[in-house]
Kinemage of the C-alpha trace (Angstrom):
@kinemage 1
@onewidth
@group {chain A} dominant
@subgroup {mainchain}
@vectorlist {calphas} color= white
{ca met a 1} P -0.487 -0.299 -0.210
{ca ser a 2} L 1.231 3.215 -0.986
{ca val a 3} L 2.823 5.838 1.665
{ca tyr a 4} L 0.516 8.901 2.305
{ca pro a 5} L 1.684 12.380 3.581
{ca glu a 6} L 1.322 13.505 7.367
{ca phe a 7} L -1.267 15.003 8.554
{ca gln a 8} L -1.320 16.858 11.712
{ca ala a 9} L -4.075 16.179 14.111
{ca ala a 10} L -3.960 19.592 15.014
{ca asp a 11} L -5.385 20.559 11.930
{ca val a 12} L -8.452 18.179 12.040
{ca pro a 13} L -11.725 20.501 11.542
{ca arg a 14} L -14.234 19.817 13.571
{ca glu a 15} L -16.808 20.215 10.999
{ca thr a 16} L -17.564 22.391 7.933
{ca glu a 17} L -16.555 25.736 8.640
{ca pro a 18} L -19.984 27.921 10.424
{ca gln a 19} L -21.118 30.943 7.937
{ca gln a 20} L -20.334 34.309 9.290
{ca lys a 21} L -23.404 35.829 10.690
{ca pro a 22} L -24.778 38.999 8.329
{ca lys a 23} L -24.406 41.987 9.988
{ca pro a 24} L -28.072 43.829 10.651
{ca thr a 25} L -28.459 47.111 7.707
{ca asn a 26} L -30.394 49.974 7.992
{ca asn a 27} L -29.688 52.141 5.049
{ca gly a 28} L -31.362 55.090 7.066
{ca asp a 29} L -34.491 53.935 7.638
{ca asp a 30} L -35.636 53.211 11.241
{ca ser a 31} L -36.456 49.194 10.469
{ca ala a 32} L -33.374 47.632 10.623
{ca val a 33} L -33.110 44.550 8.981
{ca val a 34} L -32.560 42.109 12.298
{ca trp a 35} L -30.593 38.705 12.028
{ca thr a 36} L -32.323 35.361 12.600
{ca pro a 37} L -31.631 31.812 12.394
{ca ile a 38} L -34.547 31.392 10.518
{ca ala a 39} L -33.533 34.318 7.666
{ca glu a 40} L -29.823 32.621 7.733
{ca glu a 41} L -31.092 29.563 6.870
{ca ala a 42} L -33.165 30.788 4.190
{ca ala a 43} L -30.585 32.190 2.747
{ca arg a 44} L -28.752 29.510 2.718
{ca ala a 45} L -31.302 27.022 1.097
{ca ala a 46} L -31.785 29.613 -1.550
{ca ser a 47} L -27.833 29.672 -2.035
{ca val a 48} L -28.143 25.982 -2.576
{ca leu a 49} L -31.009 25.754 -4.952
{ca his a 50} L -30.625 28.723 -6.757
{ca pro a 51} L -27.050 28.691 -7.415
{ca asp a 52} L -26.708 31.545 -10.018
{ca glu a 53} L -23.243 32.597 -9.849
{ca ser a 54} L -21.680 29.337 -8.023
{ca leu a 55} L -21.623 27.033 -10.946
{ca leu a 56} L -18.845 24.174 -10.019
{ca pro a 57} L -15.927 23.919 -12.636
{ca arg a 58} L -16.573 21.266 -15.458
{ca pro a 59} L -13.464 18.282 -15.506
{ca thr a 60} L -11.676 18.073 -18.532
{ca his a 61} L -12.580 14.695 -19.329
{ca arg a 62} L -15.260 12.316 -17.493
{ca arg a 63} L -14.961 11.238 -13.901
{ca val a 64} L -16.001 7.671 -13.158
{ca ile a 65} L -16.017 7.477 -9.288
{ca thr a 66} L -17.146 4.050 -7.257
{ca val a 67} L -18.101 4.638 -4.120
{ca ala a 68} L -17.156 1.420 -1.930
{ca asn a 69} L -17.116 0.348 1.491
{ca gln a 70} L -17.789 -3.080 2.690
{ca lys a 71} L -19.402 -2.672 6.011
{ca gly a 72} L -23.033 -1.172 6.304
{ca gly a 73} L -23.951 1.612 7.376
{ca val a 74} L -21.325 4.256 7.037
{ca gly a 75} L -22.871 6.231 4.576
{ca lys a 76} L -22.431 4.883 1.247
{ca thr a 77} L -25.911 5.261 -0.239
{ca thr a 78} L -26.290 8.612 1.365
{ca ser a 79} L -23.184 10.311 0.289
{ca thr a 80} L -23.617 8.949 -3.492
{ca val a 81} L -26.793 10.883 -3.948
{ca asn a 82} L -26.318 13.520 -1.924
{ca leu a 83} L -22.933 14.448 -3.492
{ca ala a 84} L -24.527 14.262 -6.980
{ca ala a 85} L -27.239 16.043 -6.014
{ca ala a 86} L -25.118 18.686 -5.381
{ca leu a 87} L -22.949 18.679 -8.428
{ca ala a 88} L -26.025 18.516 -10.611
{ca ile a 89} L -27.931 21.312 -8.738
{ca his a 90} L -24.865 23.507 -9.126
{ca gly a 91} L -24.011 22.959 -13.498
{ca leu a 92} L -23.024 19.520 -13.745
{ca lys a 93} L -24.459 16.382 -15.557
{ca thr a 94} L -24.292 13.698 -13.442
{ca leu a 95} L -25.111 9.722 -13.683
{ca val a 96} L -25.809 7.802 -10.614
{ca ile a 97} L -25.590 4.052 -11.051
{ca asp a 98} L -27.517 1.842 -8.263
{ca leu a 99} L -25.425 -1.198 -8.018
{ca asp a 100} L -26.624 -2.223 -4.750
{ca pro a 101} L -29.990 -4.967 -5.092
{ca gln a 102} L -31.343 -2.847 -2.140
{ca gly a 103} L -32.241 -0.358 -4.098
{ca asn a 104} L -31.856 2.586 -1.629
{ca ala a 105} L -30.137 5.112 -4.331
{ca ser a 106} L -33.090 4.923 -6.597
{ca thr a 107} L -35.525 5.482 -3.592
{ca ala a 108} L -33.369 8.356 -3.007
{ca leu a 109} L -33.466 9.906 -6.261
{ca ala a 110} L -36.979 9.016 -6.622
{ca val a 111} L -36.537 7.014 -10.164
{ca glu a 112} L -39.053 3.877 -10.303
{ca his a 113} L -37.142 0.947 -9.095
{ca arg a 114} L -39.957 -2.195 -9.081
{ca ser a 115} L -39.624 -5.273 -10.967
{ca gly a 116} L -39.738 -5.478 -14.660
{ca thr a 117} L -38.289 -1.476 -14.849
{ca pro a 118} L -35.250 -1.328 -17.306
{ca ser a 119} L -32.193 -1.626 -14.703
{ca val a 120} L -28.766 -2.045 -14.247
{ca tyr a 121} L -29.467 -5.587 -14.104
{ca glu a 122} L -30.334 -6.062 -17.711
{ca val a 123} L -27.446 -3.298 -18.429
{ca leu a 124} L -24.750 -5.972 -16.821
{ca ile a 125} L -26.399 -9.132 -18.886
{ca gly a 126} L -26.029 -6.982 -22.090
{ca glu a 127} L -29.765 -6.830 -22.845
{ca ile a 128} L -29.907 -2.631 -23.374
{ca ser a 129} L -27.633 -0.006 -22.848
{ca ile a 130} L -26.935 2.203 -19.922
{ca ala a 131} L -28.930 5.380 -22.075
{ca glu a 132} L -31.752 2.996 -21.766
{ca ala a 133} L -31.922 2.394 -18.483
{ca ala a 134} L -31.267 5.949 -17.315
{ca gln a 135} L -33.879 7.761 -16.005
{ca val a 136} L -33.865 11.498 -15.201
{ca ser a 137} L -34.125 12.213 -11.084
{ca pro a 138} L -36.671 15.085 -10.134
{ca thr a 139} L -33.956 16.814 -8.028
{ca ser a 140} L -32.357 18.321 -11.008
{ca pro a 141} L -32.607 17.708 -15.151
{ca asn a 142} L -28.791 17.162 -14.567
{ca leu a 143} L -29.222 14.144 -12.569
{ca phe a 144} L -29.509 10.819 -14.133
{ca cys a 145} L -29.980 7.342 -12.250
{ca val a 146} L -29.815 3.762 -13.697
{ca pro a 147} L -31.855 2.126 -10.880
{ca ala a 148} L -31.351 -1.251 -9.177
{ca thr a 149} L -34.233 -3.661 -9.346
{ca ile a 150} L -34.658 -6.885 -7.009
{ca asp a 151} L -33.417 -8.799 -10.146
{ca leu a 152} L -30.399 -7.713 -8.954
{ca ala a 153} L -30.161 -9.863 -5.887
{ca gly a 154} L -29.388 -13.103 -8.220
{ca ala a 155} L -26.878 -10.766 -10.330
{ca glu a 156} L -23.858 -12.542 -8.466
{ca ile a 157} L -25.025 -15.930 -9.206
{ca glu a 158} L -25.234 -15.596 -12.580
{ca leu a 159} L -22.235 -13.466 -13.796
{ca val a 160} L -20.189 -16.419 -12.717
{ca ser a 161} L -20.561 -18.023 -15.565
{ca met a 162} L -20.540 -15.097 -17.940
{ca val a 163} L -17.272 -14.274 -20.125
{ca ala a 164} L -15.511 -11.736 -18.471
{ca arg a 165} L -17.274 -11.244 -15.636
{ca glu a 166} L -15.650 -8.913 -13.551
{ca ser a 167} L -15.725 -6.281 -16.792
{ca arg a 168} L -19.439 -6.814 -17.412
{ca leu a 169} L -20.396 -2.906 -16.065
{ca lys a 170} L -16.897 -1.536 -17.677
{ca glu a 171} L -18.163 -2.666 -21.268
{ca ala a 172} L -21.695 -1.284 -20.533
{ca leu a 173} L -19.907 2.071 -19.468
{ca ser a 174} L -17.484 2.333 -22.492
{ca pro a 175} L -16.838 6.401 -23.834
{ca glu a 176} L -19.444 5.576 -26.736
{ca ala a 177} L -22.244 4.084 -24.639
{ca leu a 178} L -21.981 7.205 -22.101
{ca asp a 179} L -21.531 9.839 -24.739
{ca gln a 180} L -25.411 9.225 -25.323
{ca leu a 181} L -26.134 10.805 -21.711
{ca gln a 182} L -22.993 13.138 -21.947
{ca pro a 183} L -22.425 12.881 -17.654
{ca asp a 184} L -19.567 14.830 -16.481
{ca tyr a 185} L -19.469 12.521 -13.185
{ca val a 186} L -20.440 8.757 -12.726
{ca phe a 187} L -20.924 7.619 -9.232
{ca ile a 188} L -21.222 4.054 -8.839
{ca asp a 189} L -23.154 2.866 -5.457
{ca cys a 190} L -21.828 -0.436 -4.319
{ca pro a 191} L -23.542 -3.017 -1.698
{ca pro a 192} L -21.810 -3.552 1.394
{ca ser a 193} L -20.003 -6.492 0.374
{ca leu a 194} L -16.714 -7.132 -1.929
{ca gly a 195} L -18.061 -9.718 -3.929
{ca leu a 196} L -18.421 -9.616 -8.085
{ca leu a 197} L -20.834 -6.833 -8.311
{ca thr a 198} L -18.281 -4.590 -6.215
{ca val a 199} L -15.047 -5.598 -8.190
{ca asn a 200} L -17.521 -4.643 -11.497
{ca ala a 201} L -17.628 -1.368 -10.162
{ca met a 202} L -14.230 -1.211 -9.275
{ca val a 203} L -12.791 -2.209 -12.398
{ca ala a 204} L -15.256 0.117 -14.638
{ca ala a 205} L -13.964 3.426 -12.298
{ca gln a 206} L -10.368 5.002 -12.228
{ca glu a 207} L -11.685 6.659 -8.610
{ca val a 208} L -12.750 4.808 -5.130
{ca leu a 209} L -14.474 7.388 -2.761
{ca ile a 210} L -14.297 5.997 0.706
{ca pro a 211} L -16.792 7.017 3.253
{ca ile a 212} L -15.770 5.975 6.660
{ca gln a 213} L -17.972 6.620 9.827
{ca cys a 214} L -16.397 8.705 12.552
{ca glu a 215} L -16.764 5.508 14.783
{ca tyr a 216} L -14.037 2.621 15.497
{ca tyr a 217} L -15.650 -0.213 13.898
{ca ala a 218} L -15.578 1.615 10.567
{ca leu a 219} L -11.697 1.440 10.799
{ca glu a 220} L -11.992 -2.674 11.510
{ca gly a 221} L -12.227 -3.380 7.940
{ca leu a 222} L -10.737 -0.743 6.175
{ca ser a 223} L -7.494 -3.026 5.323
{ca gln a 224} L -9.457 -5.804 3.547
{ca leu a 225} L -11.050 -3.015 1.114
{ca leu a 226} L -7.845 -1.401 0.583
{ca arg a 227} L -6.304 -4.950 0.147
{ca asn a 228} L -8.874 -5.401 -2.773
{ca ile a 229} L -8.358 -2.457 -4.090
{ca glu a 230} L -4.841 -3.220 -4.808
{ca leu a 231} L -5.566 -6.814 -5.996
{ca val a 232} L -8.242 -4.995 -8.652
{ca gln a 233} L -5.480 -2.565 -9.361
{ca gln a 234} L -2.628 -5.292 -10.211
{ca his a 235} L -4.450 -7.922 -12.322
{ca leu a 236} L -7.592 -5.523 -13.587
{ca asn a 237} L -8.000 -2.441 -13.549
{ca pro a 238} L -4.243 -0.600 -13.167
{ca asp a 239} L -5.868 2.829 -13.675
{ca leu a 240} L -8.022 2.638 -10.173
{ca gly a 241} L -6.923 4.601 -7.161
{ca ile a 242} L -8.372 6.345 -4.160
{ca ser a 243} L -8.773 9.815 -5.031
{ca thr a 244} L -11.387 10.457 -2.370
{ca ile a 245} L -12.082 9.291 1.549
{ca leu a 246} L -14.843 11.500 2.952
{ca leu a 247} L -15.804 11.491 6.824
{ca thr a 248} L -19.293 10.882 7.777
{ca met a 249} L -21.586 11.052 10.614
{ca tyr a 250} L -19.367 13.412 13.004
{ca asp a 251} L -20.397 13.890 16.140
{ca gly a 252} L -18.707 16.828 17.365
{ca arg a 253} L -19.487 15.715 21.122
{ca thr a 254} L -17.542 12.726 21.188
{ca lys a 255} L -13.764 12.174 21.953
{ca leu a 256} L -14.061 8.972 19.797
{ca ala a 257} L -14.759 11.334 16.514
{ca asp a 258} L -12.282 13.091 16.816
{ca gln a 259} L -9.757 9.993 17.463
{ca val a 260} L -11.094 8.310 14.137
{ca thr a 261} L -10.874 11.665 12.324
{ca ser a 262} L -7.238 12.375 13.422
{ca glu a 263} L -6.640 8.670 12.623
{ca val a 264} L -7.843 8.933 9.172
{ca arg a 265} L -6.233 11.671 8.373
{ca ser a 266} L -2.521 11.095 9.715
{ca his a 267} L -2.937 7.622 7.485
{ca phe a 268} L -4.600 9.023 4.440
{ca gly a 269} L -3.429 12.640 4.192
{ca asp a 270} L -4.836 14.869 1.450
{ca thr a 271} L -6.818 12.524 0.188
{ca val a 272} L -9.487 12.742 3.075
{ca leu a 273} L -11.531 15.921 2.454
{ca lys a 274} L -11.505 18.791 4.504
{ca thr a 275} L -15.009 18.664 5.059
{ca val a 276} L -16.646 16.515 7.496
{ca ile a 277} L -20.440 14.847 7.310
{ca pro a 278} L -22.252 15.876 10.749
{ca arg a 279} L -24.378 13.497 11.924
{ca ser a 280} L -28.073 14.675 10.897
{ca val a 281} L -31.571 13.816 11.998
{ca lys a 282} L -32.562 15.757 8.480
{ca val a 283} L -29.985 13.511 6.416
{ca ser a 284} L -31.846 10.410 7.803
{ca glu a 285} L -35.203 11.310 7.120
{ca ala a 286} L -34.515 12.695 3.465
{ca pro a 287} L -34.907 9.108 1.473
{ca gly a 288} L -38.203 8.585 3.207
{ca phe a 289} L -39.723 11.534 1.057
{ca gly a 290} L -38.056 10.357 -2.261
{ca gln a 291} L -35.487 13.150 -1.871
{ca thr a 292} L -31.900 14.212 -1.458
{ca val a 293} L -31.267 16.624 1.600
{ca leu a 294} L -30.406 18.856 -0.577
{ca thr a 295} L -33.771 19.407 -1.669
{ca tyr a 296} L -35.574 18.071 1.723
{ca asp a 297} L -34.085 20.757 3.799
{ca pro a 298} L -31.436 23.028 1.382
{ca gly a 299} L -30.774 25.272 4.887
{ca ser a 300} L -30.018 22.166 7.089
{ca arg a 301} L -25.901 21.674 8.166
{ca gly a 302} L -26.367 18.211 6.145
{ca ser a 303} L -26.792 19.845 2.599
{ca met a 304} L -24.507 22.535 3.706
{ca ser a 305} L -21.998 20.142 4.310
{ca tyr a 306} L -22.519 17.539 1.395
{ca leu a 307} L -22.608 20.918 -1.067
{ca asp a 308} L -18.665 22.002 0.329
{ca ala a 309} L -17.790 18.203 -0.049
{ca ala a 310} L -19.197 18.097 -3.762
{ca lys a 311} L -17.203 21.627 -4.133
{ca glu a 312} L -14.145 20.080 -3.080
{ca ile a 313} L -14.507 17.019 -5.073
{ca ala a 314} L -15.042 19.604 -8.305
{ca val a 315} L -12.540 21.819 -7.180
{ca arg a 316} L -9.418 19.116 -6.769
{ca gly a 317} L -10.660 17.096 -10.095
{ca ala a 318} L -10.150 20.733 -12.263
{ca lys a 319} L -7.201 21.197 -10.517
{ca glu a 320} L -5.738 17.974 -10.826
{ca glu a 321} L -6.778 17.481 -14.139
{ca gly a 322} L -5.678 20.786 -15.220
{ca ala a 323} L -2.109 20.291 -13.787
């Protein structure tokens, strides 16, 4: 495993930097504008949903990112849909591929995923193209989703006997196939396992994004995930690399969250985003309404944190590709 630069624990940010409170203005009349928490949240919500002058930089080439962690409950699907929504709302065409048989990403993006719906399963077995399976999400006209149906649950068994079983998704995501949708970003939401579906996702991508929950158990399986990524690099996809680590479910009231954050940063350095995602009820509630947190409660801390993380990803990518 490659050596990452040291990152001092003292530099660890507690959470996304708080915005400055706007100063009240008077403009010469007696009714001064008074700052209130509701007014501040409304202003934040407006900036999220109507980003007139804050469009994110477009990458010079298409980025295909696999979101993977074999441990469940660390925020894979939540991070996938909210990062994708943030990029789409801010002007970048984004495609989400739901490779988890549970279909939670499809639910959060409010796309049809009942049995019989054209889905990623038919794409993997070669019956339809990625463009034929993609649906536009109500979240944004820039956001597309290839849903997962219950049929995907048996896909790993069917793939075993297929030729080039590890590369089925890569073939489906050929440049010619993706040119029909012309996405700037492709996010692949993996199941919580290290099986054939996850291997397909890693073979099809150039980058891996690893969400890590700020708790001790989240670190236990990380070494096995890194080993699997190395194996894929060695035998199936030498272009694969860990581009981003996102710390999720951060609770600033606990010392454990700081300890996990410090340990992850000391091992992975600048690969870890400066933005951390706080533990938030709004983030958890949003999928129940078929929404991402950016549309469910755009002024919330969770929404602003995912927006900040998406900006970091976009800016980092633009700098790396422009270098």
